[in-house]
N, C-alpha and C positions, 0 to 999 in steps of 0.2 A: 503495499499501500504506500503511494508513497501524496505528500501534499501539498499543495499550491499555491499560491496566494502571492495577486498583484496591487497596489490598490497604486489610486493619484488623488491629484487633488482637483477638482473642477469649481470654473470661475462662473455656479451660478448658482440658487437657492436649492438647497434640497429638495423642495417639495415638486419644486420644476424635473431636478433630475432624477428622483426614484418614477415620475408619473410618464416619463419619454423611456426611460429606462422596459418597463412595463406595458407601453404603448406597440402593440402591435402590430398598427399601421402606419407609425414611424417606424419601424423597426429595420427594414429594409435599407435607410434611408442613413444612418449612422452605423449598422452593426456588419463587416464584413464575412463571416461566417456561413451563416445559412445563404442556402438555394433556397431553400418555404420554410415556415413555418405553416403547423396544423394544430385546429384544435380537435378534441377524439373527445367521442364518445357525450358528444350536444353539448361540451363544455364550449364557452363565449366569450371568456375572461379568463387572468390570471384569479385560481382562487385554491384554496384548501382542497385538494384531490382531483385536480384538473389536471388532464396530461393533454402531449403534444407531442405534437412527427413531427423532429428536423431531422433534415436533410442534410447537409453543410453540404460546399460548394466543394469542397474535397471528396466528395463522391459517401462519407460517414449517416449513416443513418442509426439514430434512436428517437424511445419515444420514452421522456419521461414525468414526473408527475411530482408537482407540484407541495412538498413537505411541511414547507414554513410562507407565511403572506402576513406580511404585517407592514403596512403601510404608517411611513415614507421611507422603514429600517431598512428592514430583509424579505428577502425573497430566496427559499432555497426551494433543490429540487432532486431531487433521486431518479437513477435511469431503471426504468422497469424492465426495457430490450434492447440493446447494444449492437456494435458491432463486434462483430467474430474477435478484433483485437484488445477488447473492455473485459474484464471479472466483473469491475465494482465500479462506478463512479457520483458521485453527488458533488453537488454546486450550494454557493450561498453567494447573493451577487450582496452586499451590506452597505448602509449608505447611514453616515453619521455631517449631521451639522454644526460646522468651522465654526467661528468666537467674528471672522471675516465676514462671515456670512455666505463664504462658499461652502461645499459638499467637499466631504474625504468619499471614496470611492473604491469597498473594496471587493477584490473575487479569492473569492479560494472555492478548493477546486480539491477533491479526494476521488486520484483515481488506483485503478490496479490494474494490472495490464495482466490478460494472460499469461501464460508462462509458455511463448513459443520458442523462446529461445532459453537462455541464464534469466531467474525473475530481475536480478540487479537492472541486466542490463533494457529487461523489456520495459518495465518501471521510466528508467532513465527516459529513453526512445517516444515513451506514451507522456513524457511529460515536459521534455523538451518541443516536442510536437506542440501540446496544447498552450505551453510558456508563449510561444511563439502569433500564438491563435490567438488566447486571452488577453493579449498585449497590443497589440491590435482594434482589440473589440474597444476594449478601456479608450486605448486612443477617440477610434471613433467614436463614442460617447463620450468626450468630452468635450472633442471638437466641436460636436454637432450641440449641446448645451449650448456651448459661449459661443457659437452664432446666435441661436436662437436667443439670450440674453443682451446680446451686440444691436 
């Protein structure tokens, strides 16, 4: 099991950052990771128990379930069904208001690769892959939120 945490300061208020991060009509404007995201089982919004199917631009496919939704501070998911390379996957997006009016955004993930090679090497490759994409996603959210404020 490997842990990944990437954070940044966004020059926008907490409520706005959280709202944009969870608004799937705006998601493709800032998030470079998904090719498509579809709510499943009649769900239409982010809520505990809602499931979404995510197709990444890389071709990875995953079904995740929201396990915590606490606006405007936290949204957390866990993998229900995923790509062959992953044994386990869970993530949290955490947002905190800063005294200067900005928002600290923290993207945290716990990832376990299937042992298709040596376990330590498998996890290192998976963490490298996800760290790269998580950084791009967080940078995209930052840019988009700051453009909306400016």
